C-alpha positions in Angstrom: 0.0 -0.1 0.0 1.2 3.3 -0.9 1.6 6.0 1.9 -0.2 8.6 -0.1 -3.2 6.3 -0.7 -3.5 5.6 3.1 -4.0 9.5 4.0 -7.3 10.6 5.1 -7.3 13.8 3.5 -11.0 14.6 4.1 -10.7 13.8 7.8 -7.5 16.2 8.0 -9.5 19.0 6.1 -12.4 18.8 8.6 -10.2 18.8 11.5 -8.4 21.9 10.1 -11.7 23.7 9.5 -13.3 22.7 13.0 -10.5 22.6 15.4 -7.7 25.1 16.7 -4.2 24.0 16.2 -3.8 23.3 20.0 -6.6 20.9 19.8 -5.4 19.2 17.1 -2.1 18.9 18.9 -3.8 17.6 21.9 -5.9 14.9 19.9 -2.6 13.8 18.4 -0.9 13.6 22.0 -3.9 11.7 23.3 -3.5 9.0 20.5 0.4 8.8 21.2 -0.5 8.3 24.8 -3.0 5.6 24.2 -0.3 3.7 22.3 2.3 4.3 25.0 -0.2 2.8 27.5 -1.0 -0.1 25.1 2.6 -0.9 24.5 3.3 -0.9 28.3 0.2 -3.4 28.8 1.7 -5.7 26.0 5.3 -5.4 27.6 3.8 -6.4 31.1 1.8 -9.4 29.6 4.6 -10.7 27.5 7.9 -9.6 29.0 9.0 -8.6 25.5 11.4 -5.5 25.8 10.4 -4.2 22.2 7.0 -3.2 24.0 8.9 -1.5 26.6 10.9 0.5 24.4 8.0 1.5 22.3 5.9 2.5 25.4 8.9 5.0 26.0 9.2 6.2 22.4 5.4 6.5 22.2 5.3 8.3 25.6 7.8 10.8 24.2 5.7 11.5 21.2 2.5 12.1 23.4 4.5 14.7 25.5 5.8 16.6 22.5 2.6 17.1 21.1 0.8 17.9 24.5 3.7 20.7 24.9 2.6 21.9 21.5 -0.9 22.2 22.4 0.4 24.5 25.4 -1.9 25.4 28.8 0.0 22.7 30.9 -1.2 19.8 28.8 2.0 18.4 28.9 2.6 18.3 32.6 -0.9 16.5 33.1 0.1 14.1 30.4 3.6 13.6 31.9 2.2 12.8 35.3 -0.4 10.4 33.9 2.3 8.7 31.5 4.7 8.5 34.5 2.0 6.7 36.7 1.4 4.1 34.1 5.0 3.5 33.7 4.6 4.4 29.8 6.9 7.0 30.0 10.5 6.0 31.4 
């Protein structure tokens, strides 16, 4: 599958027309945070270190996007990610 054919341009256009940039960043941060949490769950259930590494990487992505959203979102998300162990 081509990268370009996997893009959902209609969804992106709707987001740009209905959300602020900060809201888009926070929505993106939440998606990365969910991935971090899921990866940590997989690590805990399998012991496979690849999931631990991905939990850390995905947690970092979540924090970057939350910081871009502003208004203290990164601090709140950091606390939650540290509490779950998804951000090492």
